[in-house]
N, C-alpha and C positions, 0 to 999 in steps of 0.2 A: 444560449446554445440549446438546441432541441433535446428533449428528454427521450430516452429509449422507452419503447412501449413495454409495459409489464408483461412478464410471462404468465400464462394462464395456469396457475396452480394455487392450491390452498394449503397453507401451513397448518399443521396440528397445533392446538392451543394449550395442551396440557403437558407437553414433553419438556425435558430439561437435558442439558448436555451431560455426558459422562465426565469422568475425572480427567480425560485426555485434554491436554492443553494444546490448542491450535496456535502455533507460533507464527509470527510474521516473517517476512523475508529479510532477515537481518544478519548480523555478523557476530552475535554473542548476547550478553545479557546485562551489561553495565550501562549506566547513564553518565553523561558528562555535562556538567553545568557550565554555562558561559554567561557571565554577568555583564559583558560588554554592552555599553549603551551610549547613544548619541541623541540626546533630547533637544529639540529646537527651543530656542529662547522664547519665553512668553507662552509656551504651550500649557494647556490645562489637563488635569487628570480626568480620566473617564470613570464615572460611577464612584468617584472618590478612592479609586484603587491606586495603591503604590506601584503595583506591578501585575502583569499577566504572564503566567508561566506556560510556555509553549514547548511541546515535545515533538521530535521528529527523528528520522534515521539519517545517518551519514551515507546516503544512497541516492543515486540519480533518479530513482523512482519517486523521490521526495523533492524533486526539483523546485516546486513552488516554494517550499519552506526554505530550501537552500538559498535561492535567489532573493526571496522576500526578506530574509535576514540580512544577506550580504549587501543588498541595495537599499536597505532601510525602509521598505514598504510598511512593515508591521509597526515600527516605531513611529513613523509619520502619522499613521491613523490613530495610534494610541496616545499621541500627544505627550503629556508629562507623566503618563502611566508607563513605567518602564517595561519594555518587552524583555523578559528573561527566557533563556533557552536551556533545554536539556536534550542532549543527543543520545539516542538509544540505539542498541544493537539488535534488539529483538522485541517482538510484539508483547509477550507476556510481561516483561519488565515495565513497558510503557503503560499497560493496563493497570498494573500494580501501583504505579506512580499516580495515575488518574484516580484510582480508588482511594489512595491514601491522602490525596490533596496536594501531592508534590508538584503536579502540573494541573493546569486548568483545561487546556486545549491541546490536541495532538494530531499529527499526521500519522496514519497507520494503515496496514493492510486489511483486507476484508475478513480473513479468518479470525484474527484476534479480536476484531470488533464484534463479530458474531458471537464468539466464545464469551467475551466479557459481558455482553448484553444478556445472553441466555443464562450464564452462571449466576448473575445477580438478579435473575427473574425480572429483567427489564428496568432495574432501578439505578444503574450506575452511569450510563452514558447515552448519548444520542449521536447519530451521524448527522452532521449539519451541512456537509458539502462534499463535493468531489475534488480530486486533485490530479489524478493521472490514470491513464488506461494503457494497456499493452506492456511492452518491455520484458516479455517472457518468451524463451525459445528452447527448443530441443536441439542441443549441439552435440554432434557425435564425431567419433574418430572415423574419417572417411575410408580408411583402409579396412575397417571392421564392419562398418554399416554403410551400405550404399543406397538403401531405400527404406521406406517406412516398415515394410514387412521384415526387414533384416533386424529390427529392434527385438523381435522375439528371440529369446534365449540369451540376450545380452544383459550386461550390468549397467544400469542407468541410475545416476545420482539425482536425488532431490534434496532440498535443504534440511528438512526435518519432518519426522513423522507427523502427519496431519496438518502440515502448514499449507499455505495457499497453493504452492506449486506441486506439493506432494499429492494433494487432492486432485488437482487438474490432471496430473500424469496418470493417476490410478483410474480416473474417469475415462481418459483417452484409451488406456489399455483395455478397459472393459468394452469400450465401443469397437475395438478390433476383434472382440470375441475371445480374448485371452483371459486367463485367470491368474490372479495374484492374491495371496493372503495379505491383507492390508497391514496387519500388525507386524508380521515377520518380514514382509517384503519378498517372500519366496513364491515362485510360481513360474509361469511361462516367460516372465521377465523378472530379473532380480532387481529389486529396488533398494538402492544403497543410500541410506540417510547420511548425508555428509554436509557439514557446515560450509556455507558459501566461501569462507576464507580458506578452507583446505581443499575444496573441490578441484581447483586448478592443478594442485600438486598430484592429486589422485588421478586426474585425467592424464597428466604428463607421464606419470609412472605406469599407466596402463591398468591400474587397479579398477577403473571404471571405463566403460566403452562410450559413455556419453552422459549428458545431464540435462534435466528439465529445470532450468534456473532463470532467475530474474537478472536484469542488468544491474551492475556492469559485469557480473560473473560470466554471462553468456559471451560477451565480447572478449573477455579475458581468455576464454577457451578457444575462440576463433583466432585470436592472436597467437595461440600456441599450435595452430594447425587444424583446429576443429572446423567442422562444417555445420551451418545451420540447416537442419533437416526439416524443421517445422517451426513456424512462428505461431504461438498460441492465438494471436489475434485473428488468424484466418479461420478459427473454429467458432467464432462468435458472430452474431448478427451485426452488420455494419462494421465488423472487425473491431468492436469496442467491448472492453470488459474492465471492471474496476480492479486496479492494482493498489491505489492509495486513496483513502478517505480522510475527511477531517472529522474528528470526534470531540465532544466536550463533556465535561462532568455535568450531569443534570442539575446538580445544586448550583454550580456556577452559572449555567444557562438561565436558571430561574432568578438568581439574585443579581446578575450583571449582564443583562441582554445587550446593553449599549457597547460593552467591551467585546462581546462575542461578535456583534455586528461590525465593529471596527476591524477585527481580525479577518472576518469574511470579506469585507471590502478590500482589505490589503491583499488577500489571496486572489480575488478576482482581478484587481489591478496588476498584481504580479504576473498572472497568466497572460493578461493582455500585453504587458510590456515584453514578456518573453517571446510572444508570437511576433511582435513588431521588431524585436532586436535579438534574433536567434544566436548570432555569433557572440555578441556581448553577454547574453544571458548564459550561454554555455561556459564562457570564461568565468563568469561570476559564480556559477554553480561549482566549478572545479576549484576555484579559490576558496570557497567555503568548505568544500570537501577536504582540501589540504589542511585547513585550520581545524576541522573536526576530527579527522582521522590521522593527521600527520603526514599524509602523502597525497599529492594530486594524481589524477589518472592520466596516463600517457595518451597521446592523440589517437593511437591505433585502437584504444579501448573506448575512450570517451566519445569519439565521433560517431561510431556505429551505435553505441548505447543511447546517445542523445537522440539520434534519428528515430529510434524504435519506440520512443515514449511519446504518447500524445497527452498533452495537458488538457484538462477539462474541468469546468466548474460543476458539471453534471455528475452526481454520484453514481449514475448508471445503476440505479436501485434494482432493476430487474435482474441484472447479472449477479448482484450479491445474493439474491434469492436463489438463483441457479447454482451458485457456488455452494451454498448451504445444502441444496439438494444433492449435489455431487458427493459431498462428504457423508451424507446420510446413506446414499447408495453404496458407498465404499465400506460402510460399516464403521466409520470413524466418528460418527456423530448421531446422537438421537435427534429426532425431528424437533428443531427449535421453534419456539413461538417468537417470530420477529416483528409481530405487530407492535408499532410504536418505536421501532429502532431509529426512524428518521424524524427529524424536525427541520424542514427546509424553509420555514417561514422567513427567517432573517436573510437567508441566501436569496430567496426570491424577491425580497424587498430590495436588496442590493442590486440584483439583476434588473429589476424593473426601473430603478433609478438610472441605470445605464442604457435603458432602451433595449435590453436583452429579454428573450422569452423566458418564462418560468420553467423550472425543471421539475421532474415527476418523482414521487416517492414509491411508485409501484404498489400503491395501496397499503404501504407499511408505515404510514406516518403516525405521529403522536396525535391523540384525540384531544 
């Protein structure tokens, strides 16, 4: 899959993040372990490992992880090394798990990856692959907001102060020439930080007039009578922007590259299978969601949510750099040094073996 051309900007090299935690687009902060395993007879362990611990969110933007687990792609590549899973509800808890060694590899959004890397001064993680693009929309009450200009003066929900969607909405507001205090959310638009799991109730009650949110929350609002006023993908070159990355502990990457390569091969194979079997893949993702969250998504939510997400092996590195810039401009982030955040060596090895073109790190690769 072709890489996106890097944006022409230079990141400062001495800055660090403030104490603000940039959260992922999740539904809380707890992790759920799942030790279920189905190892083929005669399989061998990779790198002598008993297990590889994989983290992800119970969210359709993590479709690669959902389907890869449900259909056994990860376990197939890991052989007799058990694929163990932890399901997270928010980015910070997943970063904490990676830092503590509770997980080795994780699917996660761009903001917590940026934050985790910068807070550790580049010592805790690497982004080793892409997973998904898109799946974020501005959904509004059509009786209160009929056009983009009508957003001014209204109450718009985002998932959390400084999270990926919050930063995107604040950047869009600034581009309209409107002013909002990022910390308080007050200004020409009132930004209401509302957890994704409660936003549908807030929308239904009328306490917010709309929301800039990821899937499946966006489709839940549409099912309640909301209207998609803007799809964030339309604001990006080629309508692509990173919503989910694959990260790994630097220690694990250095000590167990064969295991990391196996997980990446499984990810690439899963994305290929999803593209070839969209209906079966959607059903598999929903089945895994039901196991992880206790409830499957109804068709009127799952179908549009699934269509709006574009799976990709390319981490879309230039768009991660742009998202960091947006957070800096909003005053939520000091200029981070992202040099070295990517190591796409193993991913490009996997892609080459499948006859696919290499992907680009936008000049932010490990040296």
